[in-house]
C-alpha positions as CSV (number, residue, x, y, z in Angstrom):
1,M,-16.0,-26.1,-23.3
2,G,-16.7,-25.8,-19.2
3,S,-18.9,-22.6,-19.4
4,K,-21.4,-25.2,-21.1
5,L,-21.7,-26.8,-18.0
6,V,-20.9,-24.8,-15.0
7,V,-22.5,-21.3,-14.6
8,N,-20.0,-18.6,-15.9
9,N,-20.0,-16.1,-13.1
10,Y,-16.0,-15.8,-13.4
11,G,-15.8,-15.2,-17.4
12,S,-13.6,-17.8,-17.2
13,F,-11.5,-17.9,-20.6
14,D,-11.7,-20.8,-22.6
15,V,-8.7,-22.5,-21.4
16,V,-8.9,-25.9,-19.6
17,F,-5.7,-27.1,-17.2
18,T,-4.5,-30.2,-16.8
19,H,-1.2,-30.0,-14.7
20,G,1.7,-28.2,-13.9
21,N,4.8,-28.1,-12.2
22,G,6.3,-25.4,-10.2
23,S,5.0,-21.9,-12.4
24,T,4.7,-23.8,-15.6
25,M,1.2,-24.5,-16.5
26,Y,-0.3,-27.2,-19.4
27,D,-3.5,-27.1,-20.8
28,V,-5.4,-30.0,-22.6
29,N,-3.8,-29.3,-25.7
30,G,0.0,-29.7,-24.0
31,K,0.1,-26.0,-24.7
32,K,2.2,-24.6,-22.3
33,Y,2.1,-21.1,-20.3
34,I,4.2,-19.5,-17.7
35,D,2.0,-18.6,-14.2
36,F,1.9,-15.0,-13.2
37,L,-1.4,-15.6,-11.5
38,A,-0.9,-18.4,-8.7
39,G,-4.3,-19.1,-9.4
40,I,-4.9,-15.7,-8.1
41,A,-2.2,-15.2,-5.4
42,V,-3.5,-18.8,-4.3
43,N,-0.9,-21.5,-5.5
44,S,1.8,-19.9,-3.2
45,L,4.2,-22.7,-3.7
46,G,3.0,-23.4,-7.3
47,T,1.9,-26.7,-8.8
48,N,3.0,-29.9,-8.2
49,Y,5.4,-28.6,-5.1
50,K,6.5,-32.4,-3.6
51,P,6.2,-31.5,0.1
52,L,3.1,-30.1,0.1
53,V,1.4,-33.0,-2.4
54,E,3.0,-35.6,-0.1
55,A,1.6,-34.2,3.2
56,V,-2.0,-34.0,1.5
57,Q,-1.4,-37.3,0.4
58,K,-0.1,-38.7,4.1
59,Q,-3.1,-36.8,5.8
60,A,-5.8,-38.0,3.0
61,E,-4.6,-41.3,4.9
62,K,-5.3,-40.6,8.3
63,E,-8.4,-38.1,8.3
64,I,-10.0,-35.8,5.3
65,H,-12.9,-34.1,7.7
66,I,-14.0,-34.3,11.2
67,C,-16.8,-31.7,12.8
68,N,-16.0,-28.9,14.8
69,Y,-17.5,-31.0,17.8
70,F,-13.6,-32.2,17.9
71,M,-10.2,-30.8,17.0
72,S,-7.7,-32.8,14.9
73,D,-4.5,-33.0,16.0
74,V,-3.0,-31.6,12.6
75,G,-5.6,-28.8,13.3
76,I,-4.3,-27.9,16.9
77,Q,-0.5,-28.2,15.5
78,F,-0.9,-25.6,12.6
79,A,-2.6,-23.3,15.3
80,E,-0.2,-23.1,17.7
81,E,2.8,-22.6,15.2
82,L,0.7,-20.1,13.4
83,L,-0.2,-18.2,16.2
84,K,3.8,-18.6,17.4
85,A,5.0,-17.2,13.9
86,T,2.8,-14.1,13.9
87,G,2.3,-13.1,17.3
88,F,-1.6,-13.6,17.9
89,E,-3.2,-15.1,20.8
90,G,-6.1,-17.0,18.9
91,I,-7.1,-17.5,15.7
92,Y,-10.7,-18.7,14.0
93,F,-10.4,-21.0,10.8
94,G,-12.6,-21.0,8.0
95,N,-12.9,-21.9,4.0
96,S,-12.3,-18.3,2.4
97,G,-11.5,-14.8,2.2
98,G,-15.1,-13.9,2.1
99,E,-16.0,-16.0,5.1
100,G,-12.5,-14.5,6.8
101,N,-13.7,-11.0,6.7
102,E,-17.2,-11.8,7.4
103,A,-16.2,-13.5,10.3
104,A,-13.9,-10.2,11.2
105,I,-17.2,-7.9,10.1
106,K,-19.3,-10.2,13.3
107,L,-16.2,-9.9,15.9
108,A,-15.9,-6.4,15.0
109,R,-19.8,-5.8,15.4
110,K,-19.8,-7.5,19.1
111,Y,-16.9,-6.0,20.0
112,G,-18.7,-2.0,19.2
113,Y,-21.9,-3.3,21.0
114,L,-20.3,-5.0,24.3
115,N,-18.2,-1.5,24.5
116,G,-20.8,0.8,23.1
117,G,-24.1,-0.7,22.9
118,E,-26.1,-0.6,20.1
119,K,-24.5,2.8,18.7
120,R,-21.4,1.2,18.2
121,R,-21.7,-0.3,15.1
122,V,-19.8,1.6,12.3
123,I,-17.0,-0.2,10.4
124,Y,-14.8,2.1,8.3
125,T,-12.9,0.5,4.8
126,L,-11.0,2.0,2.9
127,E,-12.4,3.9,-0.9
128,N,-11.1,1.1,-3.6
129,S,-11.0,-1.5,-1.2
130,F,-12.4,-5.3,-2.0
131,H,-13.4,-7.6,1.0
132,G,-15.4,-10.2,-0.6
133,R,-18.8,-11.3,-2.2
134,T,-21.1,-12.0,0.5
135,M,-23.8,-9.8,1.5
136,A,-21.6,-8.1,4.1
137,T,-18.0,-8.3,3.0
138,L,-19.6,-6.8,-0.3
139,T,-21.2,-4.0,1.5
140,A,-17.5,-3.5,3.1
141,T,-16.1,-3.0,-0.4
142,G,-15.4,0.5,-1.1
143,Q,-15.9,0.4,-4.7
144,E,-19.1,1.3,-6.4
145,K,-19.2,-0.8,-9.3
146,F,-20.0,-3.9,-6.9
147,H,-23.3,-2.4,-5.3
148,P,-25.2,-3.0,-8.1
149,A,-28.9,-2.1,-7.4
150,Y,-30.0,-5.8,-8.0
151,F,-28.6,-7.0,-4.8
152,A,-29.9,-4.0,-2.6
153,P,-30.4,-3.4,0.1
154,Y,-27.1,-3.7,1.1
155,V,-25.6,-4.4,5.0
156,E,-26.0,-1.2,6.7
157,G,-23.2,0.1,9.2
158,F,-20.3,0.6,6.4
159,K,-18.6,3.7,6.0
160,T,-15.7,4.4,3.9
161,I,-12.5,7.0,3.9
162,K,-9.9,7.5,1.4
163,A,-6.5,5.6,1.9
164,N,-3.3,8.2,2.5
165,D,-5.9,11.1,3.1
166,W,-4.7,12.8,6.3
167,D,-7.5,15.0,6.7
168,A,-10.4,12.6,6.7
169,I,-9.0,10.2,9.7
170,K,-9.1,13.5,11.7
171,T,-12.6,13.7,12.2
172,A,-14.1,10.4,10.8
173,F,-14.1,8.0,13.8
174,D,-16.5,8.6,17.1
175,D,-18.3,6.6,19.5
176,T,-20.4,4.6,16.6
177,T,-17.2,3.6,15.2
178,A,-16.7,-0.2,15.9
179,A,-13.7,-0.8,13.5
180,L,-11.5,0.5,11.2
181,L,-10.6,-2.3,8.6
182,I,-7.5,-1.4,6.3
183,E,-6.5,-4.0,3.3
184,C,-2.8,-3.7,3.7
185,V,-2.4,-3.1,-0.4
186,Q,-5.4,-3.2,-2.2
187,G,-5.6,-5.8,-4.6
188,E,-8.8,-5.6,-6.6
189,G,-8.6,-1.8,-6.0
190,G,-5.4,-1.6,-8.8
191,V,-3.0,-3.1,-6.8
192,N,-2.6,0.4,-4.6
193,I,0.0,0.9,-1.7
194,V,-0.9,2.1,1.7
195,D,1.5,4.5,3.3
196,A,2.7,3.1,6.5
197,E,2.7,6.1,8.4
198,W,-0.7,6.6,7.5
199,A,-1.8,3.3,8.2
200,K,-0.6,4.0,11.8
201,A,-2.2,7.3,12.0
202,A,-5.5,6.1,11.1
203,A,-5.3,3.0,13.5
204,D,-4.4,5.6,16.4
205,E,-7.6,7.6,15.6
206,A,-9.7,4.5,15.5
207,R,-8.3,3.3,18.6
208,K,-9.0,6.8,20.5
209,A,-12.6,6.6,19.4
210,G,-12.6,3.2,21.3
211,A,-12.7,1.3,18.0
212,I,-10.6,-2.0,17.3
213,V,-8.6,-1.9,14.0
214,M,-8.2,-4.8,11.5
215,A,-6.3,-5.9,8.9
216,D,-7.6,-7.7,5.5
217,E,-4.6,-9.8,4.8
218,V,-6.3,-12.2,2.3
219,Q,-4.2,-11.8,-0.8
220,T,-1.2,-9.5,1.4
221,G,-0.7,-12.4,4.0
222,F,1.7,-14.9,3.9
223,G,4.6,-14.1,2.0
224,R,2.8,-12.2,-0.6
225,T,4.6,-8.9,0.0
226,G,7.7,-10.0,1.3
227,S,7.0,-10.4,5.1
228,L,4.8,-12.7,6.9
229,L,2.1,-10.3,7.5
230,A,1.9,-7.1,5.2
231,S,0.5,-5.7,8.4
232,D,3.8,-6.3,9.8
233,E,5.5,-4.2,7.8
234,L,2.6,-1.0,7.8
235,G,3.4,-1.2,11.7
236,F,-0.1,-0.5,12.9
237,K,-0.5,-3.7,15.1
238,P,-4.3,-4.8,14.1
239,E,-6.5,-6.6,16.6
240,V,-7.5,-8.6,14.0
241,V,-6.2,-10.2,10.3
242,S,-8.2,-11.8,8.3
243,F,-6.0,-14.7,6.1
244,A,-6.9,-17.1,3.1
245,K,-5.7,-17.4,-0.6
246,G,-2.5,-18.5,-0.2
247,V,-2.1,-19.8,3.5
248,A,-2.8,-23.4,2.6
249,G,-1.3,-23.5,-1.2
250,G,-4.0,-23.9,-3.0
251,L,-6.4,-25.9,-0.7
252,P,-9.2,-23.8,0.4
253,M,-8.7,-21.8,3.9
254,G,-9.6,-18.8,5.0
255,G,-9.8,-17.2,8.7
256,I,-9.0,-14.7,11.5
257,L,-6.1,-14.1,14.1
258,F,-6.9,-11.8,16.5
259,R,-5.5,-10.6,19.7
260,G,-5.5,-8.0,22.5
261,K,-9.0,-6.4,22.8
262,A,-10.3,-8.4,20.1
263,N,-9.2,-11.7,22.2
264,D,-12.2,-12.6,24.6
265,V,-15.0,-11.3,21.9
266,F,-15.9,-14.5,20.2
267,K,-17.9,-17.3,22.2
268,A,-19.1,-20.5,21.3
269,G,-22.1,-20.3,18.9
270,D,-20.8,-16.9,17.7
271,H,-19.4,-18.1,14.2
272,Q,-19.1,-21.5,12.6
273,S,-18.3,-23.4,9.5
274,T,-18.7,-26.9,8.8
275,F,-15.7,-27.2,7.0
276,A,-13.6,-25.2,9.2
277,G,-10.3,-26.5,10.1
278,N,-10.3,-29.4,7.8
279,P,-7.2,-31.8,8.7
280,L,-6.0,-31.7,4.5
281,A,-6.0,-27.8,4.8
282,C,-4.2,-27.6,7.9
283,A,-1.7,-30.4,6.5
284,A,-0.8,-28.1,3.9
285,G,-0.6,-24.9,5.8
286,L,1.6,-26.2,8.1
287,V,4.1,-27.2,4.9
288,V,3.5,-23.2,3.4
289,L,4.5,-21.9,7.2
290,H,7.6,-24.0,7.4
291,E,8.8,-22.9,4.0
292,L,8.2,-19.3,4.4
293,Q,10.0,-19.5,7.7
294,K,13.2,-21.1,6.1
295,P,16.3,-19.0,6.2
296,G,16.3,-16.6,3.2
297,F,12.7,-17.3,2.0
298,L,11.0,-14.3,2.4
299,E,14.0,-12.2,1.3
300,S,13.9,-13.9,-2.0
301,V,10.3,-12.8,-2.6
302,K,11.4,-9.1,-2.0
303,E,14.0,-9.5,-4.1
304,K,12.1,-11.3,-7.0
305,G,9.7,-8.5,-7.1
306,E,12.2,-5.7,-7.1
307,Y,13.8,-7.3,-10.3
308,M,10.9,-7.7,-12.1
309,R,9.3,-4.1,-11.1
310,K,12.3,-2.7,-12.4
311,E,12.7,-4.9,-15.3
312,I,9.2,-3.8,-16.5
313,A,9.8,-0.6,-15.4
314,S,13.1,-0.3,-17.9
315,W,11.5,-0.8,-21.2
316,K,9.6,2.3,-21.2
317,N,7.3,0.7,-23.1
318,P,4.8,3.7,-24.3
319,N,1.8,1.9,-22.9
320,T,2.7,1.3,-19.7
321,G,2.8,3.7,-17.1
322,D,3.5,3.2,-13.1
323,V,5.0,-0.2,-12.2
324,R,3.9,-0.7,-8.5
325,G,4.1,-3.1,-5.7
326,K,5.1,-5.0,-2.7
327,G,6.8,-8.8,-3.0
328,L,5.3,-10.3,-5.5
329,M,2.3,-8.3,-5.5
330,I,2.7,-6.4,-8.5
331,G,0.3,-4.1,-10.7
332,V,1.4,-2.5,-14.3
333,D,-0.9,0.5,-15.1
334,I,-1.9,0.3,-18.9
335,E,-2.3,3.6,-20.3
336,N,-2.9,5.1,-24.0
337,G,-6.3,4.2,-24.7
338,K,-5.3,0.6,-24.4
339,S,-6.9,-2.3,-22.4
340,A,-5.8,-4.4,-19.7
341,L,-8.2,-6.6,-20.3
342,E,-7.4,-7.0,-24.0
343,L,-3.6,-7.4,-22.8
344,E,-4.5,-10.1,-20.5
345,K,-6.2,-11.9,-23.2
346,K,-2.9,-11.2,-25.3
347,L,-1.0,-12.5,-23.0
348,L,-3.0,-15.8,-22.6
349,A,-3.0,-16.5,-26.2
350,N,0.8,-16.0,-25.9
351,G,1.4,-18.3,-23.2
352,L,1.9,-16.3,-19.8
353,L,-1.3,-16.2,-17.2
354,T,-2.1,-12.9,-15.6
355,S,-5.4,-10.8,-14.7
356,T,-6.2,-7.5,-14.3
357,A,-7.3,-5.6,-11.3
358,G,-9.0,-2.1,-10.4
359,K,-9.5,0.7,-13.5
360,N,-7.1,-0.6,-16.1
361,T,-3.9,-2.4,-14.2
362,L,-2.3,-5.3,-15.6
363,R,-2.2,-7.7,-11.8
364,I,1.5,-10.2,-11.7
365,V,1.3,-12.5,-8.4
366,P,3.2,-15.2,-9.2
367,P,3.9,-18.3,-6.8
368,L,6.4,-17.1,-4.1
369,N,9.3,-20.0,-5.1
370,I,8.7,-19.4,-8.8
371,S,12.6,-19.4,-10.6
372,K,14.3,-16.8,-12.0
373,E,14.3,-18.8,-15.4
374,E,10.1,-18.9,-14.9
375,I,10.4,-15.1,-14.1
376,D,12.5,-14.3,-17.4
377,E,10.6,-16.8,-20.0
378,G,7.4,-15.0,-18.1
379,L,9.0,-10.9,-19.0
380,S,10.0,-11.9,-22.2
381,I,6.7,-13.2,-22.9
382,L,5.1,-9.8,-21.4
383,K,7.7,-7.7,-23.2
384,K,6.9,-9.1,-27.1
385,T,3.1,-9.0,-26.4
386,L,3.4,-4.9,-24.9
387,E,5.3,-4.4,-27.8
388,T,2.5,-5.6,-30.4
389,L,-0.4,-4.4,-28.3
C-alpha cells in the first residue's frame, strides 16, 4: 500500500492505521490492535490522550513555528520546568534522537578541544549500543551491522568498550578521551541492562582522564524505565543527557540537557536546527512532564513492567529465554531456533504491536499509561501466539 508511494527504508509492514484510543489502535479495515510498541517508545501517553490533544490544539491557534532568532513563551516555560525537574543547567532542543546525539557529540568534541587540544577527540561508546542514523551517530553505534561498506568512510574518533566489563575501564581512558557515552539500557542492542556500579566506576575513570560523561536517554528517558531519567537510577550523574522519543508524547522533539563542565561549551552558532524548540512540541512536552510528575505515576510504570515480566516468565514457554528490562522497556529472548521477526509478524496478524531488538529479542515498549485491561489482553495474545510459534 504505502510502500509503493514512500521509499520503504523501514521495511514497513502492509498495515495502515487510521486512529486509536489509549493503547488500542485500529487500521483501515477496522481491525483492532493492542499497542505494546507505542511508536517505538514515542507515544508515551498513548493515542488520543485528551490533555495532550487539547494542549496541541490550543497552541496551534497561537503559533506553530517561530524561527530561532526568537523564543516562544511555551518554549521558555518547558525549558524552565524541564531543567527544574531534572536538575540540569542548560538545554538544547532538536527534533530527534539522532539529532540529540549529534549535538552531544559536537559538544564533547568541542569540550575535548578546549581541554586538551586536537588530541582530545576520542569518544567512547558501548558495544551493542545504538545512537542514531546520521553519519556521526551511526559511527558511534557499537554494532558492526550498522557500518556497511557502502556508507564508508565513517567519522573518525570513536572507540567502544563492552558494558559491564570491569577490566576494560581500567585502561581505556587517557588524555585523548573527550567523552564516555553510555546508553542506559541498550534498546536496539537487545534491551541489555547496564550495571549501575559498573556505570559509576566507568564514569569515574573517564572523569579522572579529563573527559566528560554523557548518557543516551533517547529511549530510556522520560519515564520509560520508571524514573524521569534512567541515569538517575544508575547514579553516574552525566554532564550531558540526550533525549527524544517519548518527551513530547508523539510530536518530533529531541535534544540534550547539560550541566557542570558541559554547561558553557556551546556558544552561538555552534549547533542549530530550523525546527528546534517548536512551540507545538514544547506544549506537548509540558503535558508529558506534568503527567510524569503526578504522584504515583512513575511507580506505576515500574509496577506494570514488573507484572508483565513476571507473567511472561511464568509461562515457561520453551521458545522463550531470558525476560529482562526496566519499567516498561522489556526484552524477551526467543530461542530454539525460532525467529523474533517471525514472532513479531504473527503477533501483528493476531492484533498485537511489538518490535524486535538485537539478534533475536522481542521488544515490548507500550504507552506508559497503558491500562491493566490492555496489558492483560496483549499478554493473552502473546501467550497464545508463542504456543503456536
